[in-house]
C-alpha positions as CSV (number, residue, x, y, z in Angstrom):
1,M,59.1,-157.1,-63.9
2,E,57.5,-158.7,-61.0
3,G,54.6,-160.9,-61.9
4,W,55.6,-161.3,-65.5
5,I,56.7,-164.6,-67.0
6,L,59.7,-164.1,-69.3
7,M,59.5,-166.1,-72.5
8,S,62.7,-167.7,-73.8
9,N,63.6,-167.9,-77.4
10,K,63.8,-171.7,-77.3
11,R,62.4,-173.5,-80.4
12,L,61.5,-177.1,-80.9
13,Y,62.8,-178.3,-84.2
14,R,63.9,-181.4,-86.1
15,A,67.7,-181.6,-85.9
16,S,69.7,-182.7,-88.9
17,Q,73.0,-183.0,-87.1
18,G,73.2,-186.2,-84.9
19,A,69.9,-187.5,-86.2
20,M,69.2,-191.2,-86.6
21,I,66.0,-191.3,-88.7
22,S,64.3,-187.9,-89.0
23,G,65.9,-186.0,-86.1
24,V,62.8,-185.6,-83.9
25,C,64.4,-187.2,-80.8
26,Q,67.6,-185.2,-81.4
27,G,65.5,-182.0,-81.6
28,I,63.7,-182.8,-78.4
29,A,67.0,-183.6,-76.7
30,D,68.5,-180.3,-77.9
31,Y,65.4,-178.5,-76.6
32,F,65.7,-180.0,-73.1
33,K,69.5,-180.1,-73.1
34,M,69.6,-183.8,-72.7
35,D,71.4,-186.7,-74.4
36,A,69.5,-188.0,-77.4
37,T,70.0,-191.6,-76.3
38,I,67.9,-191.0,-73.2
39,I,65.1,-189.5,-75.2
40,R,65.3,-192.5,-77.6
41,L,65.2,-195.0,-74.7
42,I,62.2,-193.2,-73.2
43,W,60.5,-193.3,-76.6
44,V,61.0,-197.1,-76.8
45,V,59.8,-197.7,-73.3
46,V,56.6,-195.6,-73.8
47,T,56.0,-197.3,-77.1
48,I,56.3,-200.8,-75.6
49,F,54.1,-199.8,-72.7
50,H,51.4,-198.6,-75.0
51,L,51.5,-201.7,-77.2
52,D,51.0,-203.8,-74.1
53,L,47.9,-201.7,-73.2
54,L,46.5,-202.2,-76.7
55,V,46.8,-205.9,-76.4
56,L,45.0,-205.8,-73.1
57,F,42.2,-203.7,-74.5
58,Y,41.9,-206.0,-77.5
59,I,41.3,-209.0,-75.2
């Protein structure tokens, strides 16, 4: 099937097993086959970075 992109059956979902609050980070980690702690740390860094930008735009 040259030229065709094969679609995988991967689904993004909220995981109930290993979830901290609602399982969103765990579901993303399962989807990308990563550790959920890495996804949570990325989430925290991105959130802090965006809060800093909001303060700069406010001033």
